[in-house]
C-alpha positions, -999 to 999 in steps of 0.1 A, spaced: -44 -553 138 -46 -541 102 -79 -549 86 -78 -557 49 -111 -567 32 -112 -604 23 -128 -594 -10 -97 -573 -19 -73 -602 -11 -95 -625 -32 -94 -599 -61 -56 -597 -59 -53 -635 -60 -74 -635 -91 -55 -607 -108 -28 -611 -134 -21 -574 -141 -14 -550 -112 -1 -514 -113 11 -494 -84 17 -456 -80 39 -443 -52 46 -409 -39 63 -388 -12 47 -408 16 68 -438 7 100 -416 4 92 -401 38 93 -435 55 130 -437 45 138 -403 58 141 -386 24 135 -349 29 112 -329 6 125 -303 -17 114 -275 7 131 -293 36 165 -292 18 162 -254 12 177 -246 45 210 -232 57 231 -219 28 202 -228 5 175 -209 24 180 -177 4 173 -192 -30 140 -195 -49 131 -229 -64 133 -214 -99 170 -208 -92 176 -244 -84 152 -266 -103 146 -250 -138 165 -250 -171 168 -213 -168 184 -215 -134 209 -241 -147 218 -219 -176 224 -189 -153 244 -208 -127 251 -245 -135 275 -248 -106 249 -236 -81 223 -261 -93 248 -290 -95 259 -283 -59 224 -282 -46 216 -316 -62 249 -330 -50 239 -319 -15 205 -336 -18 221 -367 -33 245 -371 -4 215 -370 20 195 -396 0 225 -419 -3 224 -423 35 187 -433 34 177 -469 32 147 -486 15 118 -491 39 95 -521 44 72 -505 17 99 -507 -9 107 -544 -1 70 -553 0 66 -538 -35 95 -560 -47 75 -590 -34 44 -579 -52 64 -576 -84 74 -613 -80 38 -624 -73 20 -611 -104 24 -622 -140 23 -586 -151 33 -558 -127 43 -522 -131 55 -498 -104 52 -461 -112 68 -436 -88 68 -399 -85 99 -401 -63 134 -393 -76 153 -409 -48 161 -442 -66 151 -462 -36 127 -484 -55 156 -494 -78 180 -500 -49 154 -523 -31 151 -545 -62 121 -532 -82 127 -536 -119 94 -531 -137 97 -495 -128 87 -461 -143 103 -431 -126 79 -403 -138 101 -375 -125 135 -392 -132 162 -401 -107 186 -379 -88 210 -408 -90 215 -404 -127 227 -375 -148 224 -366 -185 241 -341 -208 223 -308 -210 232 -306 -247 231 -341 -262 211 -360 -236 236 -388 -230 228 -406 -198 253 -413 -170 249 -435 -139 284 -425 -128 307 -396 -134 340 -382 -123 339 -357 -94 369 -337 -106 377 -300 -110 348 -294 -133 315 -285 -116 293 -296 -132 311 -326 -147 315 -326 -185 299 -350 -210 324 -373 -226 307 -370 -260 303 -333 -267 317 -315 -237 283 -303 -224 275 -299 -188 259 -329 -170 226 -321 -152 205 -342 -129 182 -366 -147 151 -352 -131 121 -333 -144 125 -297 -136 97 -271 -133 84 -263 -168 98 -294 -184 77 -321 -200 79 -357 -188 98 -383 -209 74 -395 -235 86 -431 -233 80 -433 -196 46 -416 -198 36 -441 -225 47 -470 -203 28 -456 -173 -5 -450 -191 -3 -484 -209 3 -502 -176 -25 -484 -159 -50 -490 -187 -42 -527 -186 -43 -531 -148 -69 -552 -131 -60 -537 -97 -44 -503 -92 -28 -493 -59 -21 -457 -50 4 -457 -22 15 -427 -2 4 -400 -26 -24 -375 -30 -20 -378 -68 -29 -342 -72 -1 -332 -97 -2 -342 -133 4 -366 -148 0 -388 -117 -34 -372 -110 -49 -387 -141 -37 -423 -135 -63 -434 -110 -90 -421 -133 -76 -440 -162 -75 -472 -141 -110 -467 -129 -124 -461 -164 -106 -492 -176 -124 -513 -150 -96 -518 -125 -102 -521 -87 -87 -489 -73 -71 -491 -38 -57 -462 -18 -31 -467 9 -27 -436 30 -29 -424 66 -53 -397 56 -82 -398 31 -75 -379 -1 -95 -367 -31 -90 -402 -45 -116 -415 -21 -143 -404 -45 -134 -432 -69 -114 -457 -48 -130 -490 -41 -109 -495 -10 -91 -472 14 -65 -489 36 -58 -463 63 -23 -463 77 13 -461 68 24 -480 37 53 -496 56 28 -514 78 0 -521 53 20 -534 24 38 -561 43 5 -572 58 -10 -573 24 17 -595 12 14 -618 42 -24 -623 36 -19 -626 -1 6 -654 2 -9 -674 31 
């Protein structure tokens, strides 16, 4: 039996503005491997700077493209979990809702989430390395990487590589949503890497009720009002059930 404080359910029922942050714990539930877990076999001999930096792409664009194609093929076989679908239900429940994710797997979008900020981009999109034009589909032909139809530049994964800044528009949306939230949920993440690490603090300072959903207690416990211990795929559906009955 999952115990959720009555006071938290009451607070959620009263709330109009809710923001959620998700991390690798949610991706793991769907079987999405971590970056390190994909650096095996033919990829074991490479350093992360060879595969996930601008410099690595400039040196060997084909290598980087093929590694991301390999990862994309794995992720395409993964399916959204109960956590993903519960977050879609939460989005429908509240007047103002924002989902912020650190994951690049695109599973939140596939499950139906639409008020979504992908802080680190999406492996399911590409953009031109030169002009920045975005693509959600591209021809897998003789050119590896594929070529941009506008200026002939190489397409690259639309993800935030090491050493790159996060998209300003997405960051602005995230901070605005957190600052306006009455309830902030941190789900499946330790939130130790910036900018995600600052989001719970912003929420707390703005007066939001801060909730952590995680199997293990993290540093967020210092400021969290509630810690729901367990897997998100079990807790979030139960949260929805209690919220709507």
